[in-house]
A tleap script that builds the chain and sets N, CA, C and O, in Angstrom:
source leaprc.protein.ff14SB
mol = sequence {
  NMET SER GLN THR ASN GLN ALA LEU LYS ALA
  ALA GLU GLN LEU SER PRO LYS LEU ARG ARG
  GLN LEU ALA LEU ARG LEU LEU ALA GLY GLY
  ALA VAL ARG GLU LYS ILE VAL LEU LEU HIE
  GLN LEU SER ALA GLU LYS GLN GLU ARG LEU
  GLY VAL LEU LEU GLU LYS ASN ASN GLU GLY
  GLU LEU THR PRO ALA GLU ARG VAL HIE LEU
  LYS ARG LEU GLY ALA ALA ALA ASP GLN ILE
  MET LEU ALA ASN SER LYS ALA LEU ALA LYS
  SER LEU ARG PRO GLU VAL PHE ASP ARG GLN
  GLY ARG LEU VAL LYS LYS ARG LEU ARG SER
  CTHR
}
set mol.1.N position { 11.392 -24.042 -21.127 }
set mol.1.CA position { 10.953 -23.189 -20.029 }
set mol.1.C position { 10.219 -24.057 -19.008 }
set mol.1.O position { 9.362 -24.861 -19.372 }
set mol.2.N position { 10.558 -23.890 -17.738 }
set mol.2.CA position { 9.941 -24.700 -16.691 }
set mol.2.C position { 8.481 -24.297 -16.487 }
set mol.2.O position { 8.050 -23.219 -16.895 }
set mol.3.N position { 7.740 -25.193 -15.848 }
set mol.3.CA position { 6.331 -24.901 -15.580 }
set mol.3.C position { 6.179 -23.670 -14.690 }
set mol.3.O position { 5.252 -22.879 -14.864 }
set mol.4.N position { 7.091 -23.516 -13.742 }
set mol.4.CA position { 7.033 -22.357 -12.848 }
set mol.4.C position { 7.216 -21.073 -13.641 }
set mol.4.O position { 6.478 -20.108 -13.445 }
set mol.5.N position { 8.198 -21.059 -14.536 }
set mol.5.CA position { 8.433 -19.860 -15.345 }
set mol.5.C position { 7.249 -19.571 -16.258 }
set mol.5.O position { 6.885 -18.411 -16.455 }
set mol.6.N position { 6.650 -20.614 -16.814 }
set mol.6.CA position { 5.473 -20.429 -17.660 }
set mol.6.C position { 4.317 -19.849 -16.853 }
set mol.6.O position { 3.606 -18.956 -17.314 }
set mol.7.N position { 4.141 -20.369 -15.644 }
set mol.7.CA position { 3.069 -19.875 -14.787 }
set mol.7.C position { 3.301 -18.409 -14.410 }
set mol.7.O position { 2.366 -17.609 -14.404 }
set mol.8.N position { 4.554 -18.066 -14.098 }
set mol.8.CA position { 4.867 -16.673 -13.752 }
set mol.8.C position { 4.629 -15.754 -14.935 }
set mol.8.O position { 4.087 -14.660 -14.771 }
set mol.9.N position { 5.022 -16.178 -16.114 }
set mol.9.CA position { 4.802 -15.374 -17.316 }
set mol.9.C position { 3.306 -15.165 -17.565 }
set mol.9.O position { 2.875 -14.070 -17.926 }
set mol.10.N position { 2.522 -16.226 -17.368 }
set mol.10.CA position { 1.075 -16.111 -17.547 }
set mol.10.C position { 0.482 -15.168 -16.505 }
set mol.10.O position { -0.404 -14.374 -16.823 }
set mol.11.N position { 0.958 -15.249 -15.276 }
set mol.11.CA position { 0.448 -14.383 -14.214 }
set mol.11.C position { 0.757 -12.918 -14.492 }
set mol.11.O position { -0.038 -12.041 -14.152 }
set mol.12.N position { 1.902 -12.645 -15.106 }
set mol.12.CA position { 2.273 -11.265 -15.423 }
set mol.12.C position { 1.319 -10.633 -16.435 }
set mol.12.O position { 1.209 -9.409 -16.506 }
set mol.13.N position { 0.642 -11.453 -17.204 }
set mol.13.CA position { -0.293 -10.953 -18.219 }
set mol.13.C position { -1.661 -10.599 -17.627 }
set mol.13.O position { -2.477 -9.957 -18.287 }
set mol.14.N position { -1.907 -11.016 -16.392 }
set mol.14.CA position { -3.185 -10.740 -15.748 }
set mol.14.C position { -3.285 -9.283 -15.332 }
set mol.14.O position { -2.278 -8.607 -15.120 }
set mol.15.N position { -4.505 -8.820 -15.220 }
set mol.15.CA position { -4.727 -7.465 -14.714 }
set mol.15.C position { -4.317 -7.436 -13.238 }
set mol.15.O position { -4.265 -8.488 -12.601 }
set mol.16.N position { -4.024 -6.255 -12.682 }
set mol.16.CA position { -3.669 -6.183 -11.262 }
set mol.16.C position { -4.728 -6.816 -10.353 }
set mol.16.O position { -4.393 -7.474 -9.367 }
set mol.17.N position { -5.988 -6.617 -10.686 }
set mol.17.CA position { -7.061 -7.179 -9.862 }
set mol.17.C position { -7.004 -8.707 -9.886 }
set mol.17.O position { -7.120 -9.346 -8.840 }
set mol.18.N position { -6.828 -9.293 -11.069 }
set mol.18.CA position { -6.753 -10.750 -11.167 }
set mol.18.C position { -5.484 -11.307 -10.520 }
set mol.18.O position { -5.515 -12.385 -9.927 }
set mol.19.N position { -4.357 -10.572 -10.633 }
set mol.19.CA position { -3.116 -11.012 -9.957 }
set mol.19.C position { -3.325 -11.046 -8.454 }
set mol.19.O position { -2.865 -11.965 -7.776 }
set mol.20.N position { -4.024 -10.035 -7.929 }
set mol.20.CA position { -4.296 -9.988 -6.489 }
set mol.20.C position { -5.170 -11.176 -6.076 }
set mol.20.O position { -4.905 -11.826 -5.065 }
set mol.21.N position { -6.219 -11.456 -6.868 }
set mol.21.CA position { -7.089 -12.590 -6.562 }
set mol.21.C position { -6.315 -13.904 -6.601 }
set mol.21.O position { -6.517 -14.770 -5.751 }
set mol.22.N position { -5.441 -14.051 -7.572 }
set mol.22.CA position { -4.611 -15.253 -7.667 }
set mol.22.C position { -3.713 -15.380 -6.442 }
set mol.22.O position { -3.598 -16.459 -5.861 }
set mol.23.N position { -3.082 -14.285 -6.054 }
set mol.23.CA position { -2.202 -14.313 -4.882 }
set mol.23.C position { -2.972 -14.700 -3.628 }
set mol.23.O position { -2.490 -15.497 -2.823 }
set mol.24.N position { -4.155 -14.144 -3.460 }
set mol.24.CA position { -4.954 -14.461 -2.278 }
set mol.24.C position { -5.366 -15.930 -2.270 }
set mol.24.O position { -5.381 -16.562 -1.213 }
set mol.25.N position { -5.699 -16.476 -3.428 }
set mol.25.CA position { -6.062 -17.901 -3.500 }
set mol.25.C position { -4.868 -18.786 -3.183 }
set mol.25.O position { -5.004 -19.799 -2.496 }
set mol.26.N position { -3.702 -18.405 -3.680 }
set mol.26.CA position { -2.497 -19.185 -3.381 }
set mol.26.C position { -2.190 -19.153 -1.894 }
set mol.26.O position { -1.820 -20.167 -1.301 }
set mol.27.N position { -2.346 -17.978 -1.300 }
set mol.27.CA position { -2.105 -17.853 0.135 }
set mol.27.C position { -3.097 -18.686 0.931 }
set mol.27.O position { -2.715 -19.366 1.884 }
set mol.28.N position { -4.361 -18.636 0.548 }
set mol.28.CA position { -5.397 -19.380 1.268 }
set mol.28.C position { -5.153 -20.881 1.167 }
set mol.28.O position { -5.481 -21.629 2.088 }
set mol.29.N position { -4.581 -21.319 0.059 }
set mol.29.CA position { -4.321 -22.741 -0.135 }
set mol.29.C position { -3.025 -23.212 0.484 }
set mol.29.O position { -2.693 -24.394 0.403 }
set mol.30.N position { -2.295 -22.315 1.097 }
set mol.30.CA position { -1.041 -22.693 1.744 }
set mol.30.C position { 0.124 -22.867 0.788 }
set mol.30.O position { 1.144 -23.447 1.159 }
set mol.31.N position { -0.011 -22.373 -0.447 }
set mol.31.CA position { 1.054 -22.541 -1.428 }
set mol.31.C position { 2.255 -21.648 -1.130 }
set mol.31.O position { 3.368 -21.929 -1.574 }
set mol.32.N position { 2.031 -20.587 -0.386 }
set mol.32.CA position { 3.106 -19.650 -0.071 }
set mol.32.C position { 3.261 -19.590 1.435 }
set mol.32.O position { 2.272 -19.435 2.152 }
set mol.33.N position { 4.466 -19.708 1.918 }
set mol.33.CA position { 4.704 -19.700 3.355 }
set mol.33.C position { 5.139 -18.328 3.883 }
set mol.33.O position { 4.990 -18.055 5.074 }
set mol.34.N position { 5.662 -17.485 3.035 }
set mol.34.CA position { 6.089 -16.167 3.475 }
set mol.34.C position { 4.876 -15.275 3.697 }
set mol.34.O position { 3.790 -15.525 3.174 }
set mol.35.N position { 5.091 -14.232 4.485 }
set mol.35.CA position { 4.026 -13.251 4.696 }
set mol.35.C position { 4.018 -12.297 3.512 }
set mol.35.O position { 5.066 -11.882 3.017 }
set mol.36.N position { 2.832 -11.967 3.080 }
set mol.36.CA position { 2.674 -10.976 2.026 }
set mol.36.C position { 1.780 -9.881 2.569 }
set mol.36.O position { 0.696 -10.145 3.089 }
set mol.37.N position { 2.239 -8.663 2.444 }
set mol.37.CA position { 1.462 -7.513 2.897 }
set mol.37.C position { 1.127 -6.693 1.659 }
set mol.37.O position { 2.017 -6.254 0.930 }
set mol.38.N position { -0.154 -6.494 1.434 }
set mol.38.CA position { -0.580 -5.697 0.298 }
set mol.38.C position { -0.488 -4.226 0.672 }
set mol.38.O position { -1.158 -3.761 1.594 }
set mol.39.N position { 0.348 -3.507 -0.054 }
set mol.39.CA position { 0.525 -2.080 0.186 }
set mol.39.C position { -0.150 -1.295 -0.927 }
set mol.39.O position { -0.294 -1.782 -2.048 }
set mol.40.N position { -0.554 -0.101 -0.611 }
set mol.40.CA position { -1.257 0.750 -1.566 }
set mol.40.C position { -0.390 1.952 -1.899 }
set mol.40.O position { 0.534 2.297 -1.164 }
set mol.41.N position { -0.707 2.581 -3.019 }
set mol.41.CA position { -0.009 3.796 -3.396 }
set mol.41.C position { -0.927 4.653 -4.253 }
set mol.41.O position { -1.931 4.180 -4.786 }
set mol.42.N position { -0.563 5.915 -4.372 }
set mol.42.CA position { -1.309 6.797 -5.257 }
set mol.42.C position { -1.142 6.298 -6.688 }
set mol.42.O position { -0.132 5.678 -7.020 }
set mol.43.N position { -2.123 6.568 -7.526 }
set mol.43.CA position { -1.996 6.209 -8.939 }
set mol.43.C position { -0.826 6.990 -9.543 }
set mol.43.O position { -0.399 8.010 -9.002 }
set mol.44.N position { -0.330 6.502 -10.649 }
set mol.44.CA position { 0.797 7.173 -11.318 }
set mol.44.C position { 0.440 8.613 -11.668 }
set mol.44.O position { 1.273 9.511 -11.547 }
set mol.45.N position { -0.788 8.829 -12.100 }
set mol.45.CA position { -1.217 10.184 -12.461 }
set mol.45.C position { -1.205 11.109 -11.248 }
set mol.45.O position { -0.746 12.248 -11.331 }
set mol.46.N position { -1.714 10.611 -10.123 }
set mol.46.CA position { -1.741 11.431 -8.911 }
set mol.46.C position { -0.332 11.676 -8.382 }
set mol.46.O position { -0.041 12.765 -7.888 }
set mol.47.N position { 0.546 10.678 -8.478 }
set mol.47.CA position { 1.933 10.870 -8.047 }
set mol.47.C position { 2.607 11.939 -8.888 }
set mol.47.O position { 3.321 12.796 -8.367 }
set mol.48.N position { 2.374 11.881 -10.197 }
set mol.48.CA position { 2.955 12.877 -11.101 }
set mol.48.C position { 2.433 14.267 -10.771 }
set mol.48.O position { 3.205 15.223 -10.695 }
set mol.49.N position { 1.114 14.383 -10.575 }
set mol.49.CA position { 0.516 15.674 -10.258 }
set mol.49.C position { 1.029 16.211 -8.925 }
set mol.49.O position { 1.296 17.405 -8.790 }
set mol.50.N position { 1.164 15.327 -7.946 }
set mol.50.CA position { 1.695 15.722 -6.645 }
set mol.50.C position { 3.114 16.271 -6.797 }
set mol.50.O position { 3.454 17.289 -6.194 }
set mol.51.N position { 3.933 15.607 -7.591 }
set mol.51.CA position { 5.302 16.076 -7.823 }
set mol.51.C position { 5.337 17.452 -8.465 }
set mol.51.O position { 6.129 18.308 -8.070 }
set mol.52.N position { 4.482 17.663 -9.452 }
set mol.52.CA position { 4.417 18.967 -10.127 }
set mol.52.C position { 3.986 20.046 -9.142 }
set mol.52.O position { 4.574 21.126 -9.089 }
set mol.53.N position { 2.952 19.741 -8.364 }
set mol.53.CA position { 2.457 20.732 -7.399 }
set mol.53.C position { 3.483 21.023 -6.309 }
set mol.53.O position { 3.626 22.171 -5.889 }
set mol.54.N position { 4.191 20.007 -5.850 }
set mol.54.CA position { 5.224 20.232 -4.832 }
set mol.54.C position { 6.343 21.122 -5.379 }
set mol.54.O position { 6.854 21.998 -4.681 }
set mol.55.N position { 6.707 20.887 -6.621 }
set mol.55.CA position { 7.750 21.711 -7.231 }
set mol.55.C position { 7.285 23.162 -7.363 }
set mol.55.O position { 8.031 24.087 -7.044 }
set mol.56.N position { 6.048 23.357 -7.834 }
set mol.56.CA position { 5.516 24.715 -7.947 }
set mol.56.C position { 5.413 25.379 -6.575 }
set mol.56.O position { 5.640 26.582 -6.440 }
set mol.57.N position { 5.067 24.586 -5.557 }
set mol.57.CA position { 4.980 25.126 -4.204 }
set mol.57.C position { 6.353 25.592 -3.725 }
set mol.57.O position { 6.476 26.661 -3.126 }
set mol.58.N position { 7.384 24.789 -3.990 }
set mol.58.CA position { 8.739 25.177 -3.593 }
set mol.58.C position { 9.183 26.468 -4.269 }
set mol.58.O position { 9.973 27.234 -3.718 }
set mol.59.N position { 8.665 26.695 -5.467 }
set mol.59.CA position { 9.023 27.905 -6.204 }
set mol.59.C position { 8.089 29.072 -5.890 }
set mol.59.O position { 8.269 30.175 -6.405 }
set mol.60.N position { 7.078 28.817 -5.031 }
set mol.60.CA position { 6.139 29.869 -4.653 }
set mol.60.C position { 5.196 30.264 -5.767 }
set mol.60.O position { 4.760 31.413 -5.825 }
set mol.61.N position { 4.869 29.329 -6.658 }
set mol.61.CA position { 4.061 29.644 -7.833 }
set mol.61.C position { 2.693 28.958 -7.848 }
set mol.61.O position { 2.085 28.840 -8.912 }
set mol.62.N position { 2.200 28.508 -6.708 }
set mol.62.CA position { 0.902 27.830 -6.677 }
set mol.62.C position { -0.246 28.825 -6.722 }
set mol.62.O position { -0.206 29.871 -6.073 }
set mol.63.N position { -1.266 28.484 -7.496 }
set mol.63.CA position { -2.504 29.261 -7.474 }
set mol.63.C position { -3.314 28.771 -6.262 }
set mol.63.O position { -3.018 27.710 -5.712 }
set mol.64.N position { -4.319 29.527 -5.850 }
set mol.64.CA position { -5.156 29.058 -4.737 }
set mol.64.C position { -5.798 27.699 -5.021 }
set mol.64.O position { -5.877 26.856 -4.127 }
set mol.65.N position { -6.255 27.479 -6.253 }
set mol.65.CA position { -6.870 26.188 -6.604 }
set mol.65.C position { -5.826 25.062 -6.528 }
set mol.65.O position { -6.137 23.961 -6.072 }
set mol.66.N position { -4.614 25.330 -6.965 }
set mol.66.CA position { -3.552 24.322 -6.894 }
set mol.66.C position { -3.182 24.030 -5.446 }
set mol.66.O position { -2.860 22.895 -5.095 }
set mol.67.N position { -3.229 25.059 -4.611 }
set mol.67.CA position { -2.928 24.857 -3.196 }
set mol.67.C position { -3.940 23.899 -2.555 }
set mol.67.O position { -3.568 23.030 -1.767 }
set mol.68.N position { -5.212 24.066 -2.898 }
set mol.68.CA position { -6.264 23.175 -2.401 }
set mol.68.C position { -6.022 21.756 -2.910 }
set mol.68.O position { -6.131 20.789 -2.156 }
set mol.69.N position { -5.693 21.644 -4.199 }
set mol.69.CA position { -5.450 20.325 -4.792 }
set mol.69.C position { -4.237 19.657 -4.128 }
set mol.69.O position { -4.256 18.455 -3.865 }
set mol.70.N position { -3.194 20.434 -3.860 }
set mol.70.CA position { -2.003 19.903 -3.192 }
set mol.70.C position { -2.352 19.387 -1.799 }
set mol.70.O position { -1.879 18.329 -1.383 }
set mol.71.N position { -3.175 20.135 -1.088 }
set mol.71.CA position { -3.595 19.686 0.248 }
set mol.71.C position { -4.336 18.367 0.171 }
set mol.71.O position { -4.097 17.469 0.979 }
set mol.72.N position { -5.237 18.242 -0.796 }
set mol.72.CA position { -6.018 17.005 -0.949 }
set mol.72.C position { -5.124 15.825 -1.315 }
set mol.72.O position { -5.258 14.742 -0.745 }
set mol.73.N position { -4.219 16.030 -2.261 }
set mol.73.CA position { -3.311 14.941 -2.648 }
set mol.73.C position { -2.385 14.570 -1.491 }
set mol.73.O position { -2.104 13.392 -1.268 }
set mol.74.N position { -1.917 15.571 -0.762 }
set mol.74.CA position { -1.062 15.306 0.396 }
set mol.74.C position { -1.798 14.524 1.464 }
set mol.74.O position { -1.235 13.613 2.072 }
set mol.75.N position { -3.059 14.876 1.697 }
set mol.75.CA position { -3.863 14.150 2.684 }
set mol.75.C position { -4.086 12.705 2.232 }
set mol.75.O position { -4.028 11.783 3.045 }
set mol.76.N position { -4.340 12.510 0.940 }
set mol.76.CA position { -4.528 11.144 0.414 }
set mol.76.C position { -3.250 10.330 0.571 }
set mol.76.O position { -3.298 9.161 0.955 }
set mol.77.N position { -2.111 10.945 0.276 }
set mol.77.CA position { -0.824 10.256 0.426 }
set mol.77.C position { -0.576 9.911 1.896 }
set mol.77.O position { -0.079 8.829 2.205 }
set mol.78.N position { -0.919 10.821 2.793 }
set mol.78.CA position { -0.760 10.567 4.233 }
set mol.78.C position { -1.623 9.392 4.683 }
set mol.78.O position { -1.173 8.548 5.458 }
set mol.79.N position { -2.856 9.336 4.201 }
set mol.79.CA position { -3.761 8.235 4.569 }
set mol.79.C position { -3.218 6.897 4.071 }
set mol.79.O position { -3.279 5.893 4.782 }
set mol.80.N position { -2.695 6.888 2.863 }
set mol.80.CA position { -2.120 5.659 2.315 }
set mol.80.C position { -0.910 5.235 3.136 }
set mol.80.O position { -0.754 4.055 3.450 }
set mol.81.N position { -0.053 6.192 3.485 }
set mol.81.CA position { 1.129 5.881 4.278 }
set mol.81.C position { 0.749 5.317 5.645 }
set mol.81.O position { 1.377 4.376 6.129 }
set mol.82.N position { -0.268 5.887 6.257 }
set mol.82.CA position { -0.736 5.405 7.556 }
set mol.82.C position { -1.294 3.987 7.432 }
set mol.82.O position { -0.984 3.121 8.250 }
set mol.83.N position { -2.116 3.754 6.410 }
set mol.83.CA position { -2.696 2.419 6.206 }
set mol.83.C position { -1.600 1.386 5.941 }
set mol.83.O position { -1.651 0.276 6.470 }
set mol.84.N position { -0.614 1.748 5.127 }
set mol.84.CA position { 0.495 0.826 4.857 }
set mol.84.C position { 1.310 0.545 6.114 }
set mol.84.O position { 1.738 -0.587 6.343 }
set mol.85.N position { 1.520 1.567 6.920 }
set mol.85.CA position { 2.262 1.383 8.176 }
set mol.85.C position { 1.531 0.439 9.113 }
set mol.85.O position { 2.143 -0.425 9.741 }
set mol.86.N position { 0.216 0.609 9.203 }
set mol.86.CA position { -0.583 -0.271 10.059 }
set mol.86.C position { -0.535 -1.710 9.544 }
set mol.86.O position { -0.415 -2.649 10.331 }
set mol.87.N position { -0.630 -1.881 8.224 }
set mol.87.CA position { -0.592 -3.231 7.648 }
set mol.87.C position { 0.744 -3.904 7.940 }
set mol.87.O position { 0.783 -5.088 8.275 }
set mol.88.N position { 1.829 -3.162 7.816 }
set mol.88.CA position { 3.150 -3.729 8.115 }
set mol.88.C position { 3.288 -4.052 9.597 }
set mol.88.O position { 3.826 -5.098 9.961 }
set mol.89.N position { 2.803 -3.155 10.452 }
set mol.89.CA position { 2.887 -3.396 11.899 }
set mol.89.C position { 2.096 -4.639 12.287 }
set mol.89.O position { 2.556 -5.447 13.094 }
set mol.90.N position { 0.905 -4.788 11.710 }
set mol.90.CA position { 0.085 -5.969 12.015 }
set mol.90.C position { 0.755 -7.242 11.545 }
set mol.90.O position { 0.617 -8.291 12.174 }
set mol.91.N position { 1.478 -7.156 10.442 }
set mol.91.CA position { 2.175 -8.326 9.920 }
set mol.91.C position { 3.379 -8.690 10.785 }
set mol.91.O position { 3.623 -9.863 11.065 }
set mol.92.N position { 4.120 -7.680 11.199 }
set mol.92.CA position { 5.358 -7.919 11.950 }
set mol.92.C position { 5.136 -8.136 13.442 }
set mol.92.O position { 5.906 -8.852 14.082 }
set mol.93.N position { 4.095 -7.527 14.003 }
set mol.93.CA position { 3.830 -7.615 15.448 }
set mol.93.C position { 2.366 -7.916 15.717 }
set mol.93.O position { 1.699 -7.120 16.379 }
set mol.94.N position { 1.837 -9.038 15.228 }
set mol.94.CA position { 0.406 -9.322 15.396 }
set mol.94.C position { -0.015 -9.438 16.858 }
set mol.94.O position { -1.187 -9.244 17.183 }
set mol.95.N position { 0.923 -9.749 17.730 }
set mol.95.CA position { 0.575 -9.948 19.139 }
set mol.95.C position { 0.149 -8.664 19.847 }
set mol.95.O position { -0.441 -8.727 20.925 }
set mol.96.N position { 0.435 -7.511 19.267 }
set mol.96.CA position { 0.064 -6.256 19.922 }
set mol.96.C position { -1.268 -5.713 19.409 }
set mol.96.O position { -1.641 -4.585 19.732 }
set mol.97.N position { -1.986 -6.501 18.618 }
set mol.97.CA position { -3.284 -6.090 18.094 }
set mol.97.C position { -4.365 -7.034 18.599 }
set mol.97.O position { -4.116 -8.220 18.817 }
set mol.98.N position { -5.582 -6.492 18.784 }
set mol.98.CA position { -6.694 -7.352 19.195 }
set mol.98.C position { -7.333 -7.991 17.956 }
set mol.98.O position { -6.859 -7.797 16.837 }
set mol.99.N position { -8.395 -8.741 18.161 }
set mol.99.CA position { -9.036 -9.464 17.055 }
set mol.99.C position { -9.636 -8.533 16.008 }
set mol.99.O position { -9.774 -8.914 14.846 }
set mol.100.N position { -9.989 -7.328 16.408 }
set mol.100.CA position { -10.544 -6.359 15.462 }
set mol.100.C position { -9.455 -5.561 14.752 }
set mol.100.O position { -9.754 -4.696 13.929 }
set mol.101.N position { -8.201 -5.848 15.067 }
set mol.101.CA position { -7.094 -5.161 14.416 }
set mol.101.C position { -6.698 -3.854 15.058 }
set mol.101.O position { -5.946 -3.073 14.475 }
set mol.102.N position { -7.203 -3.606 16.269 }
set mol.102.CA position { -6.851 -2.372 16.975 }
set mol.102.C position { -5.608 -2.597 17.828 }
set mol.102.O position { -5.430 -3.657 18.427 }
set mol.103.N position { -4.761 -1.587 17.870 }
set mol.103.CA position { -3.549 -1.647 18.677 }
set mol.103.C position { -3.907 -1.669 20.154 }
set mol.103.O position { -4.717 -0.861 20.610 }
set mol.104.N position { -3.313 -2.583 20.900 }
set mol.104.CA position { -3.503 -2.645 22.349 }
set mol.104.C position { -2.209 -2.145 22.969 }
set mol.104.O position { -1.211 -2.864 23.022 }
set mol.105.N position { -2.239 -0.889 23.442 }
set mol.105.CA position { -1.036 -0.242 23.939 }
set mol.105.C position { -0.391 -1.003 25.083 }
set mol.105.O position { 0.834 -1.031 25.209 }
set mol.106.N position { -1.216 -1.618 25.913 }
set mol.106.CA position { -0.701 -2.392 27.043 }
set mol.106.C position { 0.192 -3.534 26.547 }
set mol.106.O position { 1.235 -3.813 27.139 }
set mol.107.N position { -0.220 -4.189 25.464 }
set mol.107.CA position { 0.574 -5.280 24.894 }
set mol.107.C position { 1.858 -4.749 24.279 }
set mol.107.O position { 2.884 -5.429 24.290 }
set mol.108.N position { 1.807 -3.557 23.752 }
set mol.108.CA position { 2.983 -2.959 23.116 }
set mol.108.C position { 4.055 -2.682 24.167 }
set mol.108.O position { 5.238 -2.925 23.929 }
set mol.109.N position { 3.653 -2.189 25.293 }
set mol.109.CA position { 4.605 -1.871 26.353 }
set mol.109.C position { 5.222 -3.124 26.971 }
set mol.109.O position { 6.370 -3.099 27.416 }
set mol.110.N position { 4.463 -4.214 26.998 }
set mol.110.CA position { 4.941 -5.409 27.689 }
set mol.110.C position { 5.760 -6.331 26.790 }
set mol.110.O position { 6.248 -7.362 27.254 }
set mol.111.N position { 5.920 -5.982 25.511 }
set mol.111.CA position { 6.692 -6.858 24.622 }
set mol.111.C position { 8.033 -6.286 24.285 }
set mol.111.O position { 8.800 -6.904 23.547 }
savepdb mol mol.pdb
quit
């Protein structure tokens, strides 16, 4: 087994937090030339619950408490989607953002 394969196998055994730290260190050291965008998602439990609630909603069987929970999970999913979209946009079109990471509409129109 090559050293690269051994290193990858060892990295797979790390917790997600440690894998992220390793990736950031590799990026900072210039070991990786491609762009990496860290995307977020709902936890597996929340995704499962959202699916169940959406199905019950389609069948018209939600209780008032479930309706509130569905709204909260939907809002959380929307926030994650927005944050991921912004991260991808900043990665693909950095020239249209200022130093604080805010979109500069004037730059967007002129590119």
